[in-house]
N, C-alpha and C positions, 0 to 999 in steps of 0.2 A: 430556541433553547439557550440556556446559559452556556457559554463557551469558556472552558478553562485551558490555560496554557501554563502548566506547572514547570518548575525547574526540572530539566532532563539532561541526561548524558548517556553516551553509549553504554557506560558501565551499569546503568540502571536496568539494562536488559530490554528485550522487545516490548514487554509490558512492564512499565515502571511502577513504583510503589503507589503513586497517586491514582493512576488508572486502575491498578489491581484492586485498591480499596473501593473505588467507585463501582467497579464491576460486581464485587461481592455485595455491596449495598443495594444495587438495583436488582440483582438476581435474587437476593433474599426477599425482596418485595414482590417477587413473582413477575418481574418485567423482563424484557429481552434486550440483548446487547448486539450492536453491530461493530465489527472491527475491520477497518479499512487497511489493507496491507497491499500496496500496489506493486508488488514484485512476486512474480511466479517462481515456483520451484523451492528448493531447500537452501542451497548456497549459490551465490551469484558468481563465485570464482573458485576454480580448482587450481591450486598452486603447488609447485615443487620448490621447497626451500633450498634444495641442494643446487639445482641448476638454474633456479630463478624463473622458470617458464610457467606460463598459465595455459590451461586448455583453451584453445581458440578454434573458432569456426574456420574451416579451410576455404570457405566461400567469402565470408564477410570480414574475417579477421577481428571479430568481436569475441569477448569471453563467453564460453559455453557455461550454461547454468546446470548445476547438479540437481536432479530430481530423485526422490526417494525410491523410484522403481529402478534405480541403478542405471539411469540413462543421462547422458549429457546432451542438452538441447540448445540450439541457437534460437533465440526469440526474435531474430530478424528474418531468417529465411526458412526455418523449420528443420534444418539439418540436425541429425542426432547420431550418437554413437554410444556404445556400451561404456560404462564407467569402470575403470580399474583403479584399485587402491594405490598401486605403485606407478611411478612415472615411467612412461614408455621410453624415455631417453636414457635414464640412469638407474632405474629400478628401485629408487628410494620411495618411501611412503609419501603420498601427496596430502596436502592440507585443504580442508573445505573452509572457505572464508566468505564473508558477505551473508546477508540474511534475507531469506525468502519466506513466502507465506506458509510453506510446510513446516518451518520452524515454529510458527505460532501454534500449529496443531500440537507439537510436542509440549509446549508450555501449558496448553489447555489440558492435555492428558495428565500432566503432573500437578497443576495448581487448581484446576477447576473440574476435577474428575467426576464430581457428583452432578454436573450439568451436561446436557446434550449440546452438541455443536455440529455445524456443517460448514463445508468449504465450497465457495462458489468462485471459480475462475475459469479461464479458457480451457484448462486441462480437464476439470471435472464436467464442465458444460458440454463437452463433446459427446457425452453419453446421452442418448436420445431420451428426452423427457426429464432429465435430471434437474434442470433449472426450475421447471414448472413444479416438480415434486417438492423441491426445497421451499419455494415460495408458498405453496399450499400448506406445507407443514409449519412454516413461520406464522402464517395467518391463523392456523389452528392452535398455536401455542406449543407445538411438538418439538420445537428447537429453541433452546435458550440463547445460544450464541451463534451468530452467523459471521464468519470471516470471509473476506473476499477482496478482489481487486476492484477496479473502477466500475465494473458492471453492477455492483451493489449500491452505487452512489446515487442513482436517480431512477425515477420511473415507477416507484412503488410506494404504497402507503400502508404501513403495518402498525396497527393500534398498539401492540405491546412493546414497541421499541421506544425506550426512554433514555438510552445511553448509546452514544457513538464514540468509539475510540479511533484515533487516526495514528497509525504507526509509520515511521520511516518516511516522512514527507519531504525531508530536506533534499533528497536527490532531485526531486522535481524542481525545487526552488533554485538549484544551482546548475541545472542542465544547460548545455552549450547551445542555446536556442534563444533568439530574442523574444520568443513567445513563452518562455519558461514561467514567468510570473503569471501571465494570463492563463496558461494551462493549469497551474496550481490553484489559482483563484477559482476557476470554473469547477474543478474537482472538489475542492474544499467547500465551496458554497453549496454545491449539490448534496454532498454527503451530510453536511450539517443539517440540511432540511429533512433528513430522515428521522431525526430525533424529536420526540415530544409533539407529534402531530395531533394527538388526542388528549394528552395529559402532560404535565410539566416534564421537560426533558433536559438533558445535559450532554455536552460534547467535551471530550478531552483530546487536545492536539499535542502530541509529543514531538518537540522540535528543539534543536540546538540553536535556532535562530528566532527566538521569541519576539524580537523587535522588527523582524522583516515586515515591510509594508503589507504584504499579502496576509500574514498571520494577524497583524493588528486590525486590518479591515474585516477579516472573517470574524474575529473576536467581537468586533463592534457591530457586525451585520451592516457594514457601511460600504455599499457598492460604489457610491460616488467618490469616496475617499480613495479607494483602489484605482478607479478610473483616472482621476486627476493626477495621481502620482505616476501611474504608468504612462499616461499620455504625455506628461512633461518629459519623461525619459525618452520616449519614442520621438518626440519632436526634436529634442536636442541631438539625438544620434541619427536622425533621418531614417528611421525605420517606419514601416507601414503602421498606421494608415497615412502618415505624413510624407511618404515616398513610396515608390514602387520597386519591387524586386522581381527579377526573372529567376525561375527555378527550373533547372534542367536535371532530369533523372535519367540515368543510363543503366 
C-alpha cells in the first residue's frame, strides 16, 4: 500500500485532518478502515494541579490509567482502584491527561456517527468470544471501522480493509529500551500489511518524527534500510546482537 506521513502535531487531535479526509474517502467507497492506537484506556495520567501528584500504582510506582468505567488500572501488574474526581490529598479536582484508545471512540461517535465501529484491545477481548465475533463481522462487512491495539496488527486478511491509520506511535519510537526502534518497526511493518491485500490500499502514519529512520523505512517498505541503520547503531553502542546482556527480573 501507499504510505502517507502527513504533517502532524498534537494540536491536530488524535485523528488529524489528513487522516480524517482519507477515512471519509474510503468509507464513502464502502471500504473498511483500521485504526491502530497502541494505548489502552481513556487517559494515561490522572494529575492534581494543586499538589502536583499523579495517581500511581502502589506496587509498581507507574502512572495509573483512567478507564471510562471509572476505574484506574495499572497496565503493569493489573492493580486497580475506583476513580474519584477529586484528589485524595487536598480535595481539589483532578485532571485527565494523555490519550488512550477510548478517546478515539469519542471522536468516532462525534465525527463518524453514521458508520459502525468496534474496539479490540485486551479489555474488550476478555469477553468470551468477543474477538472472534468482531473478526467475523469485519469479514462480513458489518463493521466499518476497527480500532485496536497491537492485536489488530497481524494475523488476519480482510478483503474490505483499504485504509490503515496509525495514531500516537511516537511513544514507541522514544521508549527507554535499546529495542525501541526494532519494536516500532515490527509493529508498523505488520499493521501496514493489513491494508490493500485485495485492492489498492493506503496507510496514514501520524507522527511528529517523520524523518525517523523507522518511519522512512516503513514508508519505503525497505526492511534492509532499517536493518542497516539499526545494526550500525547497535554495533557502535555494543548492544545485541553485537554483544550480550544479562537480564535479571525480581
